[in-house]
MARNU-493733 format. One line per 5 residues: number of its first residue (from 1); for each residue z, y, x of N, C-alpha, C, O, CB. Coordinates in Angstrom, 1 decimal. Last residue first. Glycine has a CB too. Layout:
BEGIN
NUM	Z:Y:X:Z:Y:X:Z:Y:X:Z:Y:X:Z:Y:X; ...
% end
This chain:
BEGIN
135	112.4:142.9:66.0:113.9:141.9:66.4:115.1:143.2:66.1:116.3:142.9:66.2:114.0:141.2:68.5; 109.1:141.7:65.4:110.1:142.3:64.9:111.7:141.5:65.4:112.1:140.3:65.3:109.7:142.4:63.4; 105.6:141.6:65.7:107.2:141.2:66.4:108.0:142.0:65.7:107.5:143.1:65.3:107.5:141.5:68.0; 103.2:141.2:63.8:104.2:142.1:64.0:105.7:141.5:64.1:106.6:141.1:63.3:104.0:143.2:63.0; 100.1:139.4:63.7:101.7:139.4:63.7:102.3:140.6:64.4:101.9:140.9:65.5:102.2:138.1:64.4
130	97.2:139.6:64.3:98.1:140.6:63.5:99.6:140.5:63.3:100.3:141.4:62.7:97.7:140.6:62.1; 96.9:137.2:65.7:96.5:138.7:66.5:97.2:139.7:65.7:97.7:140.7:66.3:94.7:139.1:66.5; 98.6:134.4:65.7:98.1:135.4:64.5:98.1:136.5:65.2:99.2:137.0:65.4:98.9:135.4:63.1; 99.1:132.5:67.4:97.9:132.4:67.3:97.6:133.4:66.2:96.4:133.3:65.7:97.6:131.0:67.1; 102.2:132.9:67.4:101.3:133.4:68.6:100.1:133.5:68.1:99.7:134.6:68.2:101.3:132.6:70.0
125	102.9:132.3:64.9:102.7:133.6:65.2:101.8:134.0:66.5:101.0:134.9:66.6:104.0:134.0:65.4; 102.4:129.5:65.4:101.8:130.3:64.3:101.7:131.6:64.3:100.7:132.2:63.9:102.4:130.2:63.2; 104.5:129.2:67.0:102.9:128.7:67.5:101.9:129.6:66.9:101.0:130.3:67.4:102.4:127.2:66.9; 106.5:130.0:65.5:106.4:130.3:67.0:104.6:130.3:67.4:103.8:131.1:67.9:107.4:128.9:68.1; 106.6:127.7:63.7:106.6:129.0:63.6:106.1:129.8:64.6:105.1:130.5:64.3:107.7:129.4:63.3
120	107.0:126.0:65.6:105.9:125.7:65.0:106.2:127.0:64.2:105.0:127.2:64.0:105.7:124.3:64.3; 109.7:125.9:66.7:108.5:126.5:67.3:107.0:126.3:66.8:106.0:126.4:67.6:108.4:126.1:68.6; 112.7:126.8:65.7:111.4:126.4:64.8:110.1:126.5:65.6:109.3:127.4:65.2:111.2:127.4:63.5; 113.9:128.0:67.6:114.1:126.6:66.9:113.2:125.9:66.0:113.0:124.7:65.6:115.2:126.7:66.2; 113.3:130.4:68.6:112.3:129.3:69.0:113.0:128.2:68.5:112.7:127.2:69.1:111.9:129.2:70.8
115	115.0:132.5:67.4:113.5:132.2:66.7:112.8:130.8:67.3:111.9:130.2:66.6:112.3:133.7:67.0; 116.8:132.8:69.5:117.0:132.2:68.3:115.8:131.8:67.1:115.8:130.9:66.2:117.9:133.1:67.8; 115.9:134.1:71.6:115.7:132.8:71.8:115.9:131.9:70.1:115.5:130.8:69.7:116.8:132.5:73.2; 116.4:136.8:71.2:115.2:136.2:71.3:114.5:135.0:71.2:113.3:134.8:71.0:115.0:136.4:72.1; 119.2:137.6:70.0:118.6:136.7:70.8:117.1:136.4:70.3:116.8:135.8:69.3:119.6:135.5:71.0
110	121.2:140.4:68.8:120.1:139.4:68.5:119.9:139.0:69.8:120.3:139.6:70.7:118.8:139.9:67.8; 122.8:142.4:70.0:123.4:141.6:69.5:122.5:140.2:69.2:123.0:139.1:69.2:124.0:142.3:68.5; 120.7:144.6:70.6:121.5:143.9:71.8:122.3:142.3:71.2:122.3:141.3:71.9:123.0:145.2:72.4; 120.1:145.4:68.0:119.5:144.5:69.2:119.8:144.0:70.0:119.2:142.9:70.4:119.0:144.8:69.7; 122.5:146.3:67.2:122.2:145.2:66.4:121.2:144.4:67.2:121.2:143.2:67.3:121.6:145.7:65.1
105	122.7:148.6:69.2:124.0:147.5:69.0:123.5:146.3:68.6:123.6:145.2:69.3:125.1:147.8:67.8; 120.6:149.8:68.4:121.0:149.6:69.8:121.5:148.2:69.7:121.0:147.1:69.9:122.2:150.8:70.5; 121.3:150.6:65.7:120.4:150.0:65.8:120.1:149.2:67.3:119.5:148.2:67.4:119.5:150.8:65.3; 123.7:152.4:66.4:124.3:151.0:65.7:122.8:150.2:65.7:123.0:149.0:65.7:125.0:151.3:63.8; 122.5:154.4:67.5:123.3:153.5:68.5:123.5:152.4:67.8:123.5:151.3:68.4:124.7:154.0:68.9
100	121.1:155.3:65.6:120.0:154.9:66.7:121.4:154.1:67.7:121.1:153.1:68.4:119.1:156.7:67.6; 123.2:156.4:64.1:122.0:155.6:63.4:121.3:154.7:64.4:121.1:153.6:64.2:120.8:156.6:62.7; 124.5:158.2:65.3:125.0:156.8:65.2:124.4:155.9:64.6:124.8:154.7:64.6:126.0:156.8:64.6; 122.7:160.2:65.6:123.1:159.5:66.8:123.8:158.3:66.4:123.7:157.3:67.1:124.0:160.5:67.7; 121.8:161.0:63.2:121.1:160.3:64.1:121.4:159.6:64.8:120.8:158.5:65.1:120.7:160.7:64.6
95	124.8:162.0:62.8:124.3:161.0:61.9:123.4:160.1:62.5:123.7:158.9:62.6:123.6:161.6:60.9; 124.9:164.1:64.7:125.8:163.1:64.6:125.3:161.6:63.8:125.4:160.4:64.2:127.0:163.8:63.9; 123.2:166.0:66.4:123.0:165.1:65.2:123.9:164.1:65.2:123.6:163.1:65.9:121.8:164.4:65.2; 122.5:167.7:68.4:123.7:167.9:67.9:124.2:166.8:66.5:125.2:166.9:65.8:123.8:169.5:67.5; 120.5:167.8:69.9:120.2:168.8:68.5:121.9:168.3:67.8:122.3:168.8:66.8:118.4:168.0:67.1
90	120.9:166.1:72.2:120.6:167.4:72.3:120.6:168.1:70.9:120.8:169.3:71.0:119.3:167.6:73.0; 121.7:163.7:70.5:122.5:164.5:71.4:121.8:165.9:71.8:122.5:166.9:71.6:123.0:163.6:72.6; 119.1:163.1:69.5:120.3:163.3:68.3:121.3:164.0:69.0:122.0:164.8:68.4:121.0:161.8:67.6; 117.3:162.4:71.8:117.3:163.9:70.7:118.5:163.9:69.8:118.7:165.0:69.2:115.7:164.0:69.5; 119.2:160.3:73.2:119.0:161.8:73.7:118.6:162.5:72.6:119.4:163.4:72.2:118.0:162.0:75.0
85	118.5:158.9:70.8:120.0:159.1:71.2:119.9:160.1:72.2:120.6:161.1:71.9:120.7:157.7:71.9; 115.9:158.4:70.8:116.2:158.8:69.7:118.0:159.3:69.8:118.5:160.1:69.0:115.7:157.5:68.8; 115.6:157.1:73.4:114.9:158.6:73.3:115.6:159.3:71.7:115.9:160.5:71.6:112.7:158.5:73.2; 116.5:154.8:72.8:117.1:155.6:73.3:116.7:157.2:73.6:117.4:158.1:74.0:117.5:155.1:74.2; 114.8:153.6:70.8:116.2:154.1:70.3:117.0:154.8:71.2:118.0:155.3:70.8:117.1:153.0:69.8
80	112.7:153.2:72.5:112.5:154.2:71.7:113.7:154.7:70.9:113.7:155.9:70.3:111.6:153.9:70.9; 113.7:151.3:74.2:113.0:152.8:75.0:113.3:153.8:73.8:113.8:154.9:73.9:110.9:152.7:75.4; 114.3:149.4:72.6:115.5:149.8:73.6:115.1:151.2:73.8:115.8:152.2:73.7:115.6:148.8:75.0; 111.6:149.0:71.8:112.6:148.9:70.9:113.8:149.9:71.7:114.0:151.0:71.2:112.9:147.2:70.6; 110.5:147.9:74.3:110.1:149.4:73.8:110.9:149.8:72.6:110.8:151.0:72.3:108.4:149.4:73.4
75	112.0:145.9:74.5:112.1:146.6:75.7:111.5:148.0:75.3:111.9:149.1:75.7:111.3:145.9:77.1; 111.4:143.8:72.7:112.6:144.6:72.7:112.8:145.9:73.7:113.7:146.7:73.5:113.7:143.7:72.8; 108.9:143.5:73.4:108.9:144.5:72.2:110.3:144.8:72.3:110.6:145.9:71.9:108.5:144.0:70.7; 108.8:142.3:76.0:108.1:143.4:75.7:108.8:144.5:74.4:109.1:145.7:74.5:106.7:142.8:75.3; 110.2:140.0:74.8:110.9:141.2:75.4:110.4:142.4:75.8:111.2:143.3:76.1:111.5:140.8:76.2
70	108.0:138.6:73.1:109.4:139.4:72.3:110.6:140.2:73.3:111.5:140.9:72.8:110.3:138.1:71.5; 106.3:138.7:74.9:105.9:139.4:73.9:107.3:140.0:73.2:107.7:141.1:72.9:105.0:138.5:73.1; 107.3:136.6:76.8:106.8:137.6:77.2:106.6:138.9:76.1:106.7:140.0:76.6:105.8:137.1:77.7; 107.7:134.3:74.9:108.9:135.4:75.6:108.5:136.4:76.0:109.3:137.4:75.9:109.7:135.0:76.7; 105.3:133.8:74.0:106.1:134.5:73.2:107.3:135.3:73.5:107.8:136.3:73.0:106.5:133.8:72.5
65	104.3:133.1:76.6:103.4:133.9:75.9:104.5:134.8:74.8:104.6:136.1:74.8:102.2:132.7:75.0; 105.9:130.9:77.1:105.8:131.9:78.1:105.4:133.3:77.3:106.0:134.4:77.4:104.8:131.4:79.3; 104.9:129.2:75.2:106.3:129.5:75.1:106.6:131.0:76.2:107.4:131.9:75.9:107.2:128.0:75.5; 102.2:128.7:75.8:103.1:129.4:74.4:104.3:129.7:74.4:104.7:130.5:73.6:103.2:128.7:73.2; 102.5:127.6:78.2:102.0:128.9:78.2:102.6:129.2:76.7:103.5:130.0:76.6:100.3:128.9:78.3
60	104.1:125.2:77.1:104.6:126.1:78.4:104.1:127.7:78.0:104.8:128.7:77.6:103.7:125.5:80.1; 102.2:124.1:75.9:103.7:124.6:75.0:104.1:125.6:75.9:104.5:126.7:75.5:105.0:123.4:74.7; 100.2:123.8:77.7:99.9:124.5:76.3:101.2:125.0:75.8:101.3:126.2:75.5:99.3:123.4:75.2; 101.5:121.9:79.3:101.2:123.2:79.9:100.6:124.2:78.5:100.6:125.4:78.6:100.0:122.9:81.4; 101.9:119.7:77.4:103.1:120.3:77.9:102.5:122.0:78.3:103.0:123.0:77.9:103.8:119.3:79.3
55	99.1:119.1:76.8:99.8:119.6:76.3:101.1:120.1:76.6:101.5:121.0:75.9:99.7:119.2:75.7; 98.1:118.2:79.8:98.0:119.3:78.9:98.8:120.1:77.9:99.2:121.3:78.0:97.2:119.0:78.4; 100.1:116.0:79.7:100.4:117.1:80.7:99.7:118.4:80.4:100.2:119.4:80.6:100.0:116.7:82.1; 99.0:114.0:78.1:100.7:114.9:77.8:100.7:116.2:78.6:101.2:117.3:78.3:102.3:113.8:78.6; 96.4:113.8:79.0:96.8:114.3:77.7:98.2:115.2:77.6:98.5:116.3:77.2:96.9:113.2:76.9
50	97.2:112.6:81.5:96.3:113.9:81.3:96.5:114.6:80.2:96.6:115.8:80.3:95.1:113.7:81.3; 98.6:110.3:80.3:99.0:111.4:81.3:98.6:112.7:81.3:99.3:113.7:81.2:98.6:111.2:82.3; 96.1:109.0:78.8:97.6:109.9:78.2:98.4:110.7:79.2:98.9:111.7:78.8:98.7:108.8:77.6; 94.7:108.3:81.2:94.3:109.1:80.3:95.5:109.9:79.2:95.6:111.1:78.9:93.3:108.3:79.6; 96.7:106.6:82.7:96.0:107.9:83.3:95.9:109.0:82.1:96.5:110.0:82.0:94.4:107.7:84.1
45	96.9:104.7:80.5:97.8:105.4:81.2:97.7:106.5:81.9:98.5:107.4:81.9:98.3:104.8:81.8; 94.2:103.6:80.6:94.5:104.2:79.4:96.0:105.1:79.8:96.0:106.3:79.4:94.7:102.9:78.3; 94.0:102.9:83.4:93.0:103.9:83.0:93.6:104.8:81.6:93.6:106.0:81.5:91.7:103.1:82.6; 95.8:100.8:83.2:96.2:101.8:84.2:95.2:102.8:83.7:95.9:103.8:83.4:95.9:101.4:85.9; 94.5:98.9:81.6:96.2:99.6:81.2:96.2:101.0:81.8:96.4:102.1:81.2:97.7:98.7:82.1
40	92.6:98.4:83.3:92.3:99.2:81.9:93.3:99.5:81.5:93.2:100.5:80.8:91.6:98.8:80.8; 94.0:97.3:85.0:93.3:98.3:85.5:93.0:98.9:84.1:93.4:100.1:84.0:91.9:97.9:86.5; 95.0:94.8:83.8:95.8:95.7:83.9:95.2:97.3:84.7:96.0:98.2:84.9:97.0:94.8:84.7; 92.5:93.4:83.1:93.3:94.2:82.1:94.1:95.0:82.7:94.1:96.2:82.2:94.1:93.5:81.2; 91.7:92.7:85.9:90.9:93.5:85.2:91.7:94.5:84.0:91.7:95.7:83.9:89.7:92.5:84.6
35	93.9:91.1:86.5:93.8:92.6:87.0:92.7:93.3:86.5:92.6:94.5:86.8:93.7:92.7:88.6; 93.1:89.3:85.0:94.7:90.0:84.5:94.5:91.4:85.4:94.8:92.5:85.1:96.4:88.9:85.0; 90.8:88.4:85.4:90.9:88.8:84.4:92.2:89.7:84.0:92.4:90.6:83.2:90.7:87.7:83.8; 91.3:87.8:88.4:90.4:88.6:88.0:90.5:89.1:86.8:90.3:90.3:86.9:89.6:88.1:88.0; 93.1:85.5:87.7:93.5:86.6:88.3:92.9:87.6:88.3:93.5:88.7:88.1:93.8:86.4:89.3
30	91.6:83.9:86.6:92.7:84.3:85.7:93.2:85.1:86.4:94.0:85.9:85.7:93.6:83.2:85.3; 90.1:83.2:88.6:89.6:83.4:87.8:90.5:84.1:86.8:90.0:85.0:86.2:88.9:82.4:87.4; 92.0:82.0:90.5:91.1:83.0:90.8:90.8:83.7:89.7:91.0:84.9:89.7:90.1:82.6:91.5; 92.7:79.6:89.1:93.7:80.4:89.2:92.8:81.7:89.6:93.1:82.6:88.8:94.8:79.9:90.2; 90.1:78.1:88.8:90.6:78.8:87.6:91.9:80.0:88.3:91.9:81.2:87.9:91.4:77.4:86.3
25	89.7:77.9:91.7:89.0:78.5:91.0:89.5:79.2:89.8:89.5:80.4:89.7:88.2:77.9:90.9; 91.9:76.2:92.3:92.3:77.6:92.9:91.0:78.4:92.4:91.1:79.6:92.7:92.7:77.5:94.7; 91.8:74.4:90.7:93.0:74.7:90.4:92.7:76.3:91.1:93.1:77.4:90.5:94.2:73.5:91.1; 89.3:73.1:91.9:89.1:73.6:90.7:90.2:74.5:90.3:89.9:75.5:89.6:89.0:72.6:89.8; 90.5:72.7:94.4:89.3:73.6:94.1:89.5:73.9:93.0:90.0:75.1:92.9:88.1:73.1:94.3
20	92.2:70.7:93.5:92.9:71.7:93.9:91.8:72.7:93.9:92.1:73.8:93.3:93.6:71.5:95.2; 90.2:68.8:92.4:91.3:69.0:91.7:92.0:70.5:92.2:92.3:71.3:91.4:92.3:67.6:91.9; 89.0:67.9:95.3:88.4:68.5:94.0:88.9:69.2:93.1:88.3:70.3:92.8:88.1:67.7:93.4; 91.4:66.7:96.4:90.7:67.8:96.9:90.0:68.6:95.8:90.3:69.8:95.5:89.6:67.3:97.8; 91.8:64.7:94.8:92.9:65.7:94.8:92.0:66.8:95.6:92.2:68.0:95.3:94.5:65.0:95.5
15	89.4:63.0:95.1:89.6:63.6:93.6:90.7:64.9:93.8:90.6:65.9:93.1:90.3:62.1:92.4; 90.0:62.8:98.0:89.0:63.6:97.4:89.1:64.2:96.4:89.1:65.4:96.4:88.2:63.1:97.1; 91.8:61.3:98.0:92.3:62.4:98.3:91.2:62.9:98.0:91.4:64.1:97.7:92.9:62.7:99.5; 90.9:58.6:96.6:91.9:59.6:96.3:92.1:61.1:96.5:92.5:61.9:95.7:92.7:59.3:96.6; 89.0:57.9:98.7:88.5:58.5:97.1:89.3:59.6:96.5:89.1:60.8:96.1:88.8:57.2:95.9
10	90.6:57.5:100.4:90.1:58.6:101.1:89.5:59.1:99.9:89.3:60.3:99.7:89.1:58.4:102.3; 91.7:55.2:99.4:92.6:56.1:99.6:91.8:57.3:100.1:92.6:58.3:100.1:93.8:55.7:100.4; 89.7:53.1:99.3:90.2:54.0:98.0:91.0:55.3:98.4:90.8:56.3:97.7:91.3:53.1:97.1; 87.0:53.6:101.3:88.5:52.9:101.5:88.8:54.0:100.2:88.4:55.2:100.0:89.6:53.2:103.4; 83.9:53.1:101.0:84.6:53.8:101.3:86.0:53.5:100.7:86.0:53.2:99.5:84.1:54.9:101.2
5	81.3:51.0:102.7:82.3:51.1:101.8:83.3:51.9:101.9:84.0:51.7:103.0:82.7:50.0:101.6; 78.2:51.7:103.3:79.6:51.8:104.1:80.5:51.5:102.5:80.2:52.0:101.4:79.8:53.7:105.1; 75.3:50.1:103.2:76.2:50.9:102.5:77.6:51.0:103.1:77.9:49.9:103.4:76.4:50.3:101.2; 73.3:48.8:105.5:73.9:48.4:104.5:75.1:49.6:104.3:75.7:49.9:105.3:74.4:47.0:104.7; 70.1:48.7:106.7:71.5:49.6:106.6:72.0:49.2:105.6:71.3:49.0:104.6:71.4:51.2:106.6
% end
């Protein structure tokens, strides 16, 4: 038996097929590398997202605690001062009545939100169990 001679056109086609296969393999390898990099980036973004959401929730909780504390304190102050007004009226003490009404007016004019401009001091106050809330 003698070897068959392969036409040149077929060898050229075989060479092109080999190059195509190599290009497909290279493209697939590049795809896998990019996919892995992007998956790593997504994991990083998910970790950042969890951390950021936890920080937002902590800040929200601190703000809610601050507002609850400040409004509770204001309510106690108003309750106390109105008791003073009632006593002053009952005893006919105009000086005491004037002082209590002035205090009520001053507290009503102030806003518990003014101190929120400096959240660092708010957080420090919330973290301090001995902090005295004044309004």
